[in-house]
N, C-alpha and C positions, 0 to 999 in steps of 0.2 A: 787913373788910366790904366795904369797896369791891374788894377783889380778887376775890371770887368772883362778881360779875356778869362782870367784866371775862374770867376765865376761861371762864365759860360761854360768851361771845360769842367768845373767841378759841378756845375748844377747837374751835368747830364749823369754823372755817377750819383749824385743824390738822386735824383730820379731811380736810378736802377734800386737803389736800395730802399727805398721808399716802396717801390712795387714788391720786393720782398717781404717788406713786413705786411704789406696788405695781403698779401697770398698767405703769410701766417697767420693773420687776423682771420681770414677765411676759413682756414682750416679749425681752427681754435673756436671759432663762430659755428659751426656746424655740430662739433662737440657739445658748445654750450646750450645747444637749442635744445628745449624741452620738446618732447615727441608733442604733437598736437600742433607746432608752432604755428605750421601753414595751414592755412583752411582744405586747399587740397592735398589728400591722403599721399599722393602719387607724388607732388613735389616734395612734401615734408619727409618721405621715405627715401628721396633721391638726394636730398640735402644732409641728410643723416648717415648716407650710405648704409641703409639695410634694405631688405627686399620690399617692396609694396606691398599694402595690406590683400591685393587683387592675388599676386604672386605666392603670398604667403598661405592665402585661402585656396588656391589651385595645387600647392605643395601638399597640404594639411589635406586636401581633397583626395588627391592621388594616394597618400600613404593609408587614408583610411580604405579606401577602395581595394588596394594591395591586402591589407590587414582582413577585410571583408572576403577578399577571395581565399586567403590563406584558411579562415576560418570555415568557410564554404567547402574546401577541401576536405577538411578534417571530417567535417560534418557528412561530407557525403561518402568518405570511406569508412565512418562508422556504420552508417545506414546500410551500405553495401556488405559489410562484414555480417551485419547484422540480419538481412535479408537472406545471405549465403546460410547461416546457422540456423534460420528459419525454414530455409529450403530443405536443408540436410534434414531436420528435425522432421518434417512432413516426409519426404522419403522414406525417413528411417520407420515412421508410423505406418506409411503405407505397404513398406515390406513387410513389417511384421503382421499387418492385416492379411496380405496375400499369403504368408507363411500358413497362418492361422485357417486360413479358407484352404489351402492345400490339405491340410490336416484333417480337416473336416471332410473332403472330398476322399481322401483316402480311407477315411473310417468308413464312409457312405459305401464305397468300392467295395471294402472288406466285407459288409453287412451285406451289400448284393450279392456276392458271391457264395455266402453263406446261405443266404435265401435261395440262391440258385439252386445249389447243392441239395438243399431240403426240399426245393419243389420236385426234382429231378427224382429225389428218392421217393419223394410222396406218391409221384406219377408213375414209377416202379410199382410201389405197393397195391397202388391203385387199380394198373392193370392187371396184376396178379390176382385183386380182390374180385376183377369183372372176370376173369377167366373161370375163377373158382365159383363165382357168383350164376355166372352163366351155367356152369356144367350142374350145380345144384339148382339153377333155376329150371333147365331143359327138365330136368327130372321132376321138378314141383308142378311145371306145368302141365306134363303130361299127366299129374294125379288130378291136378286142378281141371283138365279137360274131361277126365273122366268122370269127376265129381260131377260137372257139370251137363255134361251128356245123359246123366242119368235123370230120372225125373223126380224131381225134390217133392213132389207130391205125395209120393209111396212112404210109407210109415217105416223108419228105421233108416231112411237112405244118406242122412246126414250123420250118423253116427258111425 
């Protein structure tokens, strides 16, 4: 009879030890279970104490998006640099073209000045020539008038 109270007291102690063993088994069991042991992937991941497949996919998707943003940023920087270089090249070409056009304008202005000077000189010469011709022309006109006023039918009038 003395064994019964000892058993009841030692039974509760034994139960605590048994619970500890069960907890140890659970930890060992989770590590020992292969991936995909449970049909539900979320339960399987939770028991094995790893990220759920959906969480893993979300994490990978976020990493992918981050990597793509970085690549896009680098790509946009390269495109902007190339656009800047192209714009500068185009502006340099336009400036060179404007310089060439200004040079041609200067040549044409110089040519115009030379032509104006020649024209003025020619006009002066023409004016002088006309004055001379006028003086000579008046004498010639007088002679022509005399000649025409004579009767041309008379013999030797034109000689």
